N, C-alpha and C positions, 0 to 999 in steps of 0.2 A: 571588396570586403576582405579584410584579413582574417583568416580562419586559424590564427595561431593561438592556441589555448595557453593562457597564463595560469598554471595550476596554483601558484601561490595566491594570486588574486582570487581565483575561484574558491579556495579554502577560506580566504578572509571574508568573502561575501557570504559564504555558507554560515560561518560562525556569527556573522552579523544578523542574518535573516532567519536562521533556523533556531527556534527557541529550545529545541531539544539538545543543542550543543552550545547554548549561550551561557558560558561559565562566568563566574564572578572574576573581577580583576585579581590576579595572583602575583605576588612578589616573586623574585628570582628563586628563593629557597623553597617557597610553597609550590611554585610552578615546577621545580625540579622534583619535588616529592610526589606531586600529583602525577607528573609525567612518568615517573618510575613505576607508580602503582598501575597506571594505564598500560604500560608496556608489560608489566608482570602479568596482568590479566590476559593480554594478548598471547604472551608466551605460554601461559597455562593452557589456553585453548589450542594453540598451535601444536604443542607437544602432545596433549591428549588426543587430538584429531589424528595424529600420525602413529602414536604408539599405544593407544588404548584408553578408553574412557574410564573414569573412576566409577565405583558403584553409584547407582542412580541418585540417591539422596545426598551422598557426599559431593558428587559433581555439581549438582544443582545448588547445594549449600554454599560451596566455595564461590561459585559464580555470583550468587545473590549477595553474599557478604561483601565481596569486592564492589558490587554495583551500589548497594546502599551506603557503604562507607564513603565511596567517592561522590555520590550524590550530595551527601551532607557537607562534604568538603568543598565542592565546586559550585553548587547551586545555592544562592542566598535565600534567606527567609522571605524577603519581599523584593519587588522590582527595584526598589531603591538600592538594594545591595549590589546591583550591577554597576553602579556608579561610585561605590564606596572606594576610598583609597586603600590599597593593600599595605597599610602601615601596621607594624607589629606593636602591640601593647600587651600588658599583663592580662587583659580580658580578650585579646585577639592574638594569640600565639601564631606567628608567621603570617599575620594579617587575616586570619580566619577566626571568627568568633569562637570563644571557649565552648559555648553551648553546642555548636556544630561538631566540635571535636568529641564532646561527650556523647552526642547523638550517634556519631559514626561508630564510636567504640561500643555503645549499647547495641547498635544494630548488628555488629559482628557477633557479639555474645548471643543475642536472641536467635540469629539465623543459624549459627553452628551448634546450638544446643541439641537440636533434633538429630542431625546427621551424626553427631558424636555419640549418641545413645547406641549401645550394642543392639543388633537386630533382634536377638532373642528377648532382650529386656523391653525393647520398643513394642514388640508384639503383644506383651502383657499390659503395656501402659495405654495402648490405643483402646478407647472406650472407657478407660479408668485413669484419666490423667492425674498427675500429682499437682499439688498447689504450685510448685515451681513451674510446671508445664503450663498451667493456666496463666500464671503471671507473666512468664516470658512470651507466651502466645499473644496475650493482649498487648504487650509492649511491641511485639513485631508488627501486629496489625496496625497499631497507631503509627509506628514509624514508617511503615509501607505506605499508608495513606498520605502522610506528610511528604514522603519522598516523591510520590506520584504527583501530588499537587505542585511541588516545586518544579518538576520537569515538564509536565504537560498541562497543568491547570486543575481547576476544580471539578469538571464534569465527571471524570471516571471515579475519583474518590467519593463523590456524592452518590453515584450509582451503586457503588459498593456498600456504602452506609445504608442506603435504602434496602438493598437485598439483605443485609444483616439484620436490620430492624424487622423485615418481613419474616425472617427465620425465627426471631425471638417472640414475635407477636402473633404467631400462627393461629392459635385458637380464637383470637379476637378479630381475625380478618373476615369480613362478610362475604357471602356468596361462594362461588366455586373455588376461590383461591384459599379457602380455609384449610389449615393442616394442624397436626397435633402440637407443633411448636418445639423449640429446643431451649434448654437452659444455656447460660453463658459457658459453663464448662463443656457442655456437649458441642456447642458451636466451635469453641476454640479447639477442642479435640479433633473435630472434623477438618477444620481449616489448617491446623498447625501440625498435627501428628501423623496425618495420612497424606497420601499422594493424590488426594481428590481436591485439594485446595491450593494453598500457596505454593507448595512444592509439586504442583501438578504438571500436566502436559504442556501448558503454555510456557512456563518457565523452563521446562526441559527442552523444548524445541529451540528457544532462544539460546540456551546454553550449549546445545549440541549441533545445531545446524546454522542458524541465522548468523551467529557471531563469525563463523568461519568464512561464509560467503561475503559478508560485508568487508572483512579484512582482505579477502581476495580482490574485491572491487577497488579498494583503496590502492593496493599495490599494482593492479593492472592499469589503473589510470596513470600512476606515476611512471611506468615504463613506456608510456606512449600509446596504449591501446585506445584511450579516449580520443586523443588527437587524430589517430588514424580513422576512427569511426566518423569523426566530424568532417574530415577531408573527403571520405567516401560519400557522405551525405550531401556535401556541397556539390561534388561532381555529378551525382545522380540527379539532384533536384534543383540545383541553383539556377540553372539557365531558363527555367520555365517561369510563367507569370507569377509574380509575388515571390520570387526565389528564396529570399532569406527565411520566410515563414515556412516554406516547404523544407528547407534545410533544417529548420528547427524541429520539424516533425520527424524527418528521417534520422537526424542526429540524436534526438531523444529516444527514438526506437532502438538505435544501435547502442547508445550509451546506457540505456535501460538494461541491456544484457549484462552489464557489469556493476550496475548500481540499482538497488532496490528502494532507494530513497527518492521521493518526489522532489523534496527541496534541494537535495544534492544535485539532482538531474537538472532542475530549473536554474540554479545559479551557475552551474558549470557550463552548460550549453547556452543558457540565456546570456551569459556575459559576452558571448560573441554574436548571437543571433538577434537579441532585442535591439541593440543600437543599430544593426544593419537594417532591421525592419522599419525602425523609425526614420532612418535616413531615406529609405526607399518610398516613404509616404504613408505607411501604416500609422493609424492613430496609436498613441502610446498605450492606452489601456487595452487595445486589441492586441498589440504586439506582446504585451505581458501575458494576456490571457492565452494566446496561442502557445507560448512556451510553457506556461504552468499546466495547461491541459494536456499537452503532449508528454510533459514530464511525469504525470501521474501514471503513464503507461509503463514506467520502470518497474512498478510493482507487479505487473502482470506479464512482463516480457521474459521468456525463457532465455538463458538457463538459470539466472540468478533469482529473479522475481523477488517478492517481499517475504516477510516472515510468515504471512498467511499460507503461502504455498507449502512451506515446510510443516506447518501445522496440519495440512491436509494429509501428509504422509502418516502422521500418528492417528488422526481421527478416522481416516478411511482404511488404514493398514494397506496402502498401495505403494509400489516403488516410485521413487522420484521421477524416473523416466516416464512413467505413465502420466504424472502431473504435468511434466514438461510438454509432452505430446498434446495433451488435452488443452493446454494453454495457448498453443500456437495460433489457431484461428481466432479465438476471442481477442488476443492481443493485436493481431492484424486488423480486425474489424474496429478496434478502438482507434488505431491510427488512421484508418480509412475515414472514420467519422470526422476526425479533426481535419484531415487532408481535404475532404470535400468542402467543408465550410470555408477553409482558407482559400481554396481555389475559386470558389464562387465569390468570395469577398474581393480577391485580387482582380477577377474579371470585371466585377461591378465598378471597382475603383480605377481600373485601367493601369494596374501596377506592373512594372516590368520585371524581368529576371535579371540575373547577374550577367555582366558582359564577360567575354572571354578573358579580359585582363583581370577581372575580379575572381575568376575561377581558380581553385587550387590545382597544382600539378600533381595528379594522382600517382603518376609513375615515380616522382621524387618522394612522395609521401610513403609509398610502399618500400622504396629503397631504404629509407630512413627507419621506418617503424615496423617492417614485417616480422622481426623477432617477437614483437609483443603479442602476436597471434598464437604463438606456441603455447603459453600457459592456458589460454582459453580452449584451444583445441585439446589439450591434455585433460583439462577438467571435464569437458563434454564427453570425451572418449571414455574416461573412466566411469562416468555415470552410466553410459550406455552399455559398458561391459559388466555392469552389476555391482560395482564397488559402492560402498556407503557414501552418501553425499559429503560427510565430513572428511573422509579420507581423500575424496576427489578434490575437495577444497584445499586440504593440506598439500596435496601434490601441486595444485595450481599456484598456491602461495609460494611454495618452494621454487617452482619454475620461474615465477615472477622475480624472485630475488636473484636467481641465477642469471636470468636474462638481463636484469638491471645492472648486475655487476660485470657482465661479460660483453654487453653490446657497446661497441666503441662509438656508435653514432648518438647514443643517448645513455650515457653511463650513469648509474645511480650511486651516489656517494653513501658510504656507510651511515652517515648521519641521517640520510633520508630513510633508511631502513628503520632506525629508531623512531623517526617521525611518523612513518607509516604504521608501525605497531601502536604508537600512541594515538594517532588519529582514528585508527580502526576501532579502538576500544571506546572512544568517545560516543560512538553511535549506540553502544550497548547499554548505556546508562538509562536513558529514558525508556527504551523499549523493554529493558530488563525489569525496571520498577513497574511499568504498566502491565507486563505479562504476569508478574506475581500478584498484582492487584486484581487482574481479571480472574486469577485463580480463586479469589474470594467469591466472586460472582458465580463461577462455575461450581464451587463447593456448596454454596447455598442451593443452587439448582438441584444438585445430586442429593442433598440432604432432605429437601422438602418436596421434590418432584414437581416443582412449579412449571417446568418446561412442558410437560404433557398438558397441564391445564391451560397454559398459554396457547398451545397448539389447538386445543379444542375450541378456545375462544376465537382464534383466527379462522379456523375452518367453518365454524358456525356463522360468523359474520360474512365470510365469503360466500357461503351457501345462500344466505338470505339475500345478499346483493345479486347473486346469480339468478335467483328465483324472480326477483323484481325485474331485472334486465331481460330475462328470458321471456317474460310476459309480452314484450313488444318487439324483441329482436328475432328475426326469422331463424329457425333452427339450422338451416343450411349454411348460415354464416358462422355460427358457433353453437355447439350443443351445450347441455346443462353442465356436464362435467368439466368441459373446457372453460366455460364461463366461471365456474367455481374456482378452478385452478388459476385462471387469469386474475381474479380479484385477490386470491391468496398471494399471488406474486406481487401484485400492486401494493397490497398492504405491507408485505415484507420489505419490498423495495423502499417504500416511504419511511418505514422505521429505520432501515439501514441509513438512509440519507439524513434523517433527523439525528440519529446517534452520531453519525459522522461529523456533525457540526461541532461536536465537543471532544471527541476522543479519537485516537489514531486508528488507521484501517485495521491493524492487527487486533486491537481490542474489540473493535466493532464486529469483526469477523467471528471471534471466539464467542462473544455474547450471543450474536444472532444465530450462529450454528447451534449453540446450546439450547436456546429458547424458541427459535423459529424454524430451523431446518426440519425438526420432527413434524411440523405442520405440513410441510411440502411432501415429506415422506409418506404421511397418511393419505396423500392424494395421488400416490403412485410415482412420484418423482424419484429417479435413481439418485442414491446418495452423492456421487461425485458431481452430478448436475446441480443438486440443491446447494452443495458447498460452493461451486463456482458461481452460482447466482448470487449468493450472499457476498462472496468475495468481490465480485464485479461491482455490485452496488456500493460496497464499502469503500472501494477505490475512489468513488466520487467525493469522499470526505475532504480530500485535500483541495478541492475546488468548490466546496459548498459553503457559501456565506451562512452565517457570519464568521465562522472560524475556518477559513480557507488558506492554510498556511503557505501552500505552494503559490497560490495566486497572489497573496500579499507580499511574498518574498520577490516575485517577479515584478509586481507593481512598484516596489521600492526601488528596484533596479532601473525601471523605466521612468520613474518620476511620475507615475500615474495615480489616479484616485484608486485606493485599494478596494473599496466596495464596488465601484463600477467594474474593476478588473475581475473581481470575484464573480459578479453576475454574468459577465461576458464569458468567463471561463466555464461557468456552469452551463451556459447556453451551448457553447462549443462541445462540451461533454455529452450533451443530450443526443447528439447525432449518432452515438453508438449505444444509447440507452435501450435500444430495441434488441441488441444482441443477446442479453441474458434471456429474454422472452423466447427468442428464436431457438436457442439450444435447450430450453426446457421442453418446448413442444416438439422439437426435432433434435433429440440428443445426439444424432449422428454427427452433428457439427463439431463435437468434441473429439471425434475420431476413435476414442478408446472404449466406448460404451458397448455393452452387450447388445447384439442385434444390429450392429453397424452394417449399412448397405450403401453402396455407391450411389444408387438412384436417390435415396432419401437424403444423402449428403449433398448431392448436387442441387436438388430442389431447395433444401434449406439454405445452401450457400447463395444461390440466386436470389431467393426471397430476402435474405439478410442484406446482401449488397444493394439490391434495388431499394429496400426500405431505408437504408442509411442514406443513399443518394437523394431520395425524394424528401426525407425529413430534413436533411442538410440544406437542400435547395429552399424549402419552406422557411427554415429558420434564418437563412442568409438573404432571403428576398431576391434570389437570382437563380436562374437555370441557364437558359440560353441568352435571355435578356432579363430585365427587371421583371419580377413576378408581381401580379396583382393580388388583391385580397382573396378573391374567389379561387385563384389558382393555388395560393398557399394553403387554403383550407382543403382543397381536393388532394394536394400532395401529402398533407398530414394524414388525412383519412386513408389514402392509398398505402402509406407506410404502415399504418396500424393494421390494416387488413392483411397485409403481407406477412404479418407476424402470426396471424391466426392459423391453426393447424389444418383447417378444411381447405381443399383445393378450390372450392367455389369462392370463398372469400378472397383468396389470392387472385383469382381471375377477375373478380369485381374490382380489386385494387388496381390491377393493371389497366382495366378498362377506364377507371377514373383518370388515369394519366393521359389518355388519348386526347381529350379536349384541351388539356393544358399544353401538350406537345404541339397540337395544331395551332393554338393561339400564339405560342412562343415562336414557332417557325414563321408564322405570318408576320409577326412584328420584326423578326430578324431580317426577313426579305424585304420589308417595306422600305427601308432607306436605300437598298440597292436598286429597287424598281424605280424609286423616285429619282 
């Protein structure tokens, strides 16, 4: 198996399969103009990261004006626009419809209206908006919803519309959700003129943290760090049963350190591992599912992680280093869950590993690409020294460029710097529009107080379910409070997965943290634990049918059935679905929570690992040999009991595994005895 990464091919595949960067066909002149705007956006963020951010509203306004203008220039009105010829006509200047030019210009005017109002004047207009404020606010809301629809589809705009309708119709809502209501000027005032809505935390995080780390990941890949990670993964895991699938897992884990995008991870690593898995004997849909599931780990793998990790900094007011440390074990458990199912699948099917001739020369790889480690080491070092994340990213990007220009074994052409700045900004468009739209949802929640009402509904429902279950479940397995918390977690997790079917992880995280995390807080869950729980289940979005974009991208590369791939990817991801429940009941697993102790940590870690292994064996129908139905049922029950906080339930769970182990060993020895 050749593990040589073709970066140009990987970028081509990503543009083909990732709808968030699927631009309309552009002619040479339009392409140059759009490229220049994308590079300008990257340069703006690169400069401000190193030499100081602009005032909050101005910084966010400049970012959003670039994002919305570019969205209307590069994303067509309908899917048919992706196939349109980029021919210039009077109604299509430079091949882009005149209407989109007008929408882009109108978006810039509407976005920059608020940041350009002097602060002392804005203070008097908040709560008493002028007619022009209301008009431009309505225009921006409409344009924002349309931009979000073009980039990620209908679900998030529909959710935003429902929340706005709820804000306006408050007095007419029956039951506990009733509220005094708001007029259109009041709603626009809150969403447009304050930092509680469109210009809120979500947009601010994208404009001050996420952009810089995505740009770092683009440059780190170009100077050879991604290739080095893949070579290391192949050397570590390739020789064992089902080698390419395990290379996919380790490669995605390492590549995820510099890429917070599931699709980017899937198409880059998958361009090498999926064909190798298929050649080795894996079914196409399974090969694609392995890669897509492993690739979702990029969003939870330190130090880059996804946008949601940076949002935690603002929501929880914690240093990024704390978030990184807390994320280490959950990320490891994610990859362990995928690894276990892949291993059991390989053993069941009798798939071999890579031969020595197919293995990469790790020594040669380090001789060629060791300078690529310098920027990553510099970035991590500055983070742990207490520098701001965006300055650490600025330093990492600068080191990437210097290494690329000076490394004689993999020299980067100045044209590639331009392309890196351009490609880095591409990822900002969809997430920027989505973040601003999520600001509408958050703004309605803060305006109406609906979050606390939803928390009351969740906790009441969980309490009723716990009372019904507690009537027949022995108390020594799980007490009333633990049962209530368990059902609240299940309800929250289900909603996260359902929302993830239509909107990106970042948007799911923000909405669920706003409306659901308070419910967990009322049950005594520490804030960082509640946030990680929501974050972790939101990550399942990219492999949750019917909108599993990472799984569908991998399926297209493998020539597999997309829906079958999505279902298999979701099954592979379930191996680590126990992890969030473990760290809710045993917060020591996150390492940084108050009251951490090594004894509770080790107990939680053992239960988590054992639960993942048992559940993976049940889902894969293989442990030491093929499992039978009764064995799979006992393994699932054992895995669930290991999640419970009481020691008795964990011991019962371990006891349930004993007959399974005895039966498995007996069948394993039977052929030898015969």
